[in-house]
N, C-alpha and C positions, 0 to 999 in steps of 0.2 A: 267825170276829172278834167280832163285833160281844159276843155272851156275856163272850171276854176283856175287852172296855175295862170291860163294869157291871162283871165281879168284881174289876178290878184301882179301878175308885175306887171302891167301895162297902168294899175293905180298907183303901184307904186313908184314909178317913169312918171308919169302926171304929174305923183306932188312934191317929187323930189326933185326934177327939173321944168318948173313953171318959164325960169331965165337964164341966162347965161351967169356964172357967177350971181346968183339970186343969194342973200344975205339974210340967214336965219330960217330954212324952213324946215321945215316937220317930217319927217311921216313914222306915220303909228301900221303894223300889219300884224293883223290876228290870224293864225292859221293852224292848222287842225285836222287828224284823220291821217292818210296812208300817201305814200309816196307821190307827197306833194312837192313842191317849189317856188322860190323866192330869187329875183334878182331887184338889188334896189341900189340906187348910184345916185350920188347928190354931187356938185359941184355948186364951187364957192365958201364964204365963214361962216360960224357959228350955226353948221347944219346935225340936226337930230336926228338919230335914222332906229329906232324902235322894234325889233321886227318878237316875236312869241312864237313858236310856232310843235306845237302838238305832235308825237307819231310815232309812226319807223319809217323805214327807206325813203327820208327826204331831206331838200338842198336846203343849202341859201345861201345865196353871193349877197356881199353889203361891198359898195365900192365909195370912198368920198375923195373929193378932190379939191383941197382947198387947206385953210386952219379952223384951228377951234372948231373941231367937228368931234363931235360922238356919237358909236358906235353901238345899241346894247342891245343882245340877243342870247335870245335865252331857245334852246332848242331841246324836245323830246323828257318834255320836266311829269312823264309819267310812267309807272314802274312797268320794264318788261322793252319799252321802246328802245332799240337798234337803229344799226346802218346808216345812221344821221351822217350828212355832210354840212361843216359851218366853212365860209372862207371869207378873212373881211383883209381888206386893199385900202388903206387910209394912207396919202401924197400930202406931205403938208406939216406945218412946227402945230405943237400942243393937239395934237387931236389924242385920244382917248380910246380902246377898242374894252369894250368886258360879254365876255366869252360865255355864254354857262349852258352845258350839257350832261343830263343824261338818259340810262339806260341802262343796260345789260349787256349789253354789247356792239362794238364793232362799230364806234363814235369818231371821226376823226372832226377835229377843230384845226383852222390858219388861222393865222394872223399874218402880216404881212405890214412896216410900214418905212415910209418912205420921207425921215427931216428929221430936225429934232425938238427936244420936249417932247416926245412922243410914250403913250403909256397905254398898256396893254394886259388886259388881263386872263386870263383865260383855264376857267374849272370845269375839269371833268366829276360826275359820281359824289355832287356832296353830301345829300340828305341818303339812299338806300345802303353806299358804299355798297357794291353787288357788282361792277360792273369790270370788263378784261375787256386785252385785246382793241383797245382804246391809242388814237396818234390822235397828239398836240404836236403840232410846224410852228415857231413863230422866226420871223426872222425881222427886225430894225437896222437900216440902216441912217445914222448921223447922231448927234450929238445928245448927251446928257437922258438919253431913251431909258424908261423902263417896263419889264415884265417880272410878272409873276402864273406862275403855272403850278396848278392843283393837279393833280390822279391821285386813285382809289383803286387797290384789289390790284389783280393780277394781269400779268404780260401785255402792260401797258409801255408803251413809248415816248418820250416825251425827245423832240428833236429842235434845238434854238442856237440859232445862232444872232450876232450883235458887231457890227461894222464902227467904228468912231470912237470916240474917246466919252467917259466918263460915264455910261452906263452903266446901267445896274440888269444883273440876272436874279429873281428869286424861284425855286423848284422846288416845289415837295411832289414828292411822290408814296404814295402807302404808309406817312405816317402815324397816319389811328389804326390801320387793319393787320390783325395780328395774322400772321404766316403770308403773308401776300405773298405772291412768287411770279421769278421772270422776269420783275420787269425793268427796261432801260433808259438811260439817262444820258441823250452826247448834248454837249453843250460847248460853244463855240466863242469868244470873243477877239476881235482885233482892234488893240488902237491902245490908249495910254488911261489910266487913275481908274477903270472899269471894276468891278465890282460881281462875285458870285457866289451864291450864298444857294449850298444844295443840301438837302435832306430825304431821303429814303430807306423804307425798311423794310424787312419781310427778307427772303433767300430767295437764292439765284439770281439775286440782282447785279446791275453792273452801272457804274459808275463811268461815265469820259469826261474830263474838263478840259479844254486849251485855251492860253489869254498869250496869244503869239505880237510879237512885233509893238510891244509897248512895253512900258517903262510906270513902274505904283501899281500897279494889278493884285486884286484883293480874291484868293477863291474858300471861301471856306463851307467844306463836304464832309455829312456825315453821316455814317451810315448803322443805320439796326441802333441809335443810343440809347432808348427808350426798353428793347424787350430782346435785344441784338436775334444773329440771326447765321445761318453757314454759307458757306463759298457763294457770297461775292466778291464783287474786283473793283476795285477804285485806280483809277489812272489818270492821272494829272499834271498838266505837263504846260509846264510856262518858262515857252521860249524864246529868244532875241529880246533880250530887255533889262532892264534894271530895278530895285526896288521894289521888284514882286515879295506878294504874300504867299503861302498856301500855309489854309489850317487844316489836321484832315485826322476825324476822330470815327472809329472802326470797332466796331462788339460784333463777338459770336467768336464763331469754330471754322475752321481750311477757310479763313480769308484770304484777300491781298491787296496791298496796294502797292503800285508801281507811281513812284513822284518821280519829273527830272525840271531841272529850273538850267538853259544851257543859253549858254550864253550870256550868259549876264555877271552882274558886280552888286554885291549887298542886297542880293536876295537872302528868304529868308521861309525857312518851310519847317512845319511844329510836325508828325505821325504818331502818334497815339492809336496803338492798338490793344483791347482787351479781350481776352480770350485762347484759346490752345488751338495745334496744328495751322497757324497763322505764319505768313511770308510777307515778308515788304522789304521791296529793292527804291534805293533813291541814293540819287545820284545830280551833282550838282558841277556846273564847270562857267570860275572864271573869277573873281580875285574878290574877298570881303563876306563872303557867304558864311548863311548859317544854319546848324541843322539839328533839330532836338530832338530823339527817337525815344522810343516809350511801348516795351510792351509788357503791361503791368495788368494785373487785377488782383485786388486784397482782398473779396468775396469769392473764388473760383482758384480749382485746381487752374493751372495756368503752366502746357510745359511744350516741348517740341514747335519752337517758335524759330524766326529765324528772318534776322533782316543781313542787309546786304548792301553795302552805301561804298559811292568813290564821288570825291572830290578832286577838282581837276582846276587848278590855280592857285592863288599866294592867298597869305593870310587868312583861310577859311578853317572856322572852326566846329567840332563834331560834338555832340555832347547823344552818348547811346543809356539806356538802360534797361538790362532785362531783369523780371521777376522768375523765382521755381526752378525747376528743372531741366535738362535734355534744350538746351536753350541755343543758337548758334548767334554767333557774332564776326562778319567779315569784314573791315574795311579798308578802302584804301582813299590815300591824301597822298595826291598829288603839286607838287611843289614847294616855295617855303615857307616859312613862320605860319606854319599851318596849327592845328592845335586839336586831338581824339582825348573825349572821358570816356573810359565805359565802366560802370555798372555794370559788373550779372548777381544780383541779391545781395549790396555789398554798399548803403545809405543810399536806397532808393524810397525810405520812407516810412516800409512795409511790413509786418510783422509773420518773419522767416518761416515757413512749414516746415517739419520736419523730413530728415530723408532728401534733404536739396544733394545735388548732384549733377555730371554727368553734363557741366556747361564745356562750350567751345568758344574762343575767343582769337581768334585771324587777326592782325594790325600791322597794315606795311605804309609807312614814308617814305614816299623818295625826294628830294633837297633835301634843304639845309635850314636849320636851324627850327627845326620844328622840336614838337614835344607831345607823349604819349602820357598818361597816367590812365592807369588799370589796374578796378579794384574788382575782384571775384571772391567768392563766399560761394563753399559748397563742395563737398568729396568727388572724388578722381574725375576730377575736370580739369581744362589743362588752357595755353594762353600761349601762342607763337604773338614774336611781335621782331619784325623788321625793319630797319630803321638804315637807308641807304642816301648818306651824305653827311655833310658839315656841320658844327656845334649844336647834335640833337641830342633831345634830353628825353629821359625814358623813367619811370618809378611805377613798382608794380608788387601789386599785393596778392596775397591770398588767404586767406581770411585762417583763422584759431579751427583747434577743436576738429581737422579735417586731413583726409588723412586718399592716398591714392595719388594728386595732384600733379602734374605736369607744367615747370614755365622753361621756353628755348624764348634766348633774348640773342639779338643780333643789330651789331649797328660797326658797318660799312664807310668808314670815312673817320675824320680827323678832330680831335676834339671833342669827343662824345662822351657823354655821363649816361648814368644806368644804376638805380639804387630799384633791389631788387627783393621780397621781403616770403616767407614765404614757411606758413609753421602748419603741424601736424606733421604726421608719421606715413612711413612710405613715399615722403616725399623725392621731388629729381627736377633739377636746375640745371641747363644748359645757356651758358654768357658769353660769347666771342663777340669777343671787340678787333675790328683788324682797318 
């Protein structure tokens, strides 16, 4: 077998390197069996590498240096193949790498591209959907690069990073596999006008998305949108930039979202959770930022959800909607001319179930010329609002035909205004203006 390995490598090098910086070379390699290896290297422009390796415990390393090169690698396309490795390295512009791996477990695909307008496509487990413990690593450095990564089944990991501007990342993990478990996605982008689209299905999954030191970035993240899933988490961070947008949708129970947009202006975040026992934490620092928060579900009971939000800066806006019972909203705004609107079961656009109640709202605004508008529907619920500063305005409503509700409003400053409406029996209102 050793003789076969050396012969295959030598043929690849001979086909690919007939002259320095040759134009239009083509290398085609086919290999099958166990414990094989291929090393292919091309230098120049418009080169093509096509490598097909079947079996287990095998490895491929494909290198290309130049522009407009193409590498196509297929590995382990036999049911049950495992422990295979692929490494693709391309340096130059407008290159393309396509890696397809299939097997039962423990396969690794790595793609490294340096330059502009490069494309990488990595697909693991595209037919049998039975692979697990597979790993994808993707690195791109330059502008206007793109990669697409697809993984299926359990305990798989994607680790991807892009440095530069106007880059695009698309990652799909276990979206067509029911009951997939323990998958991990980590994606990092550094630069301006980058886009990340991430979709993960299953249980006990984790998504970590970082977009830092750039403006105009977009992150769109979905977790368990088709079938729902439990014990999943999303951590999204857009830091040190302006005009960034994060849109996150998560379905299932016992899930968690943490979203941070720090040190930037005119950023937007839209967070949507459907299910119960979910937790959502959202932080924005800067001016003229916008947050739209929803914990709603019109088809299943939804309760014991919690939202905690912080906006630090001026002219920020937050809208929060929660549905059903035993939900909690805690929101803090620090700065001037900020606006908070909170709905618990009121004006959420859904048919309200029976036995609403037990909801809690805690809201604080520290600064001048702020506005709070809070609507709550359900029995034995409470609202606590604190406004510190001047020229603040508050309007609070607790809906009809309820009982045992409580409202506390404190406005500490000058020229403040409060309108408080409570309907039902056994209610209590405490209003302080100082």
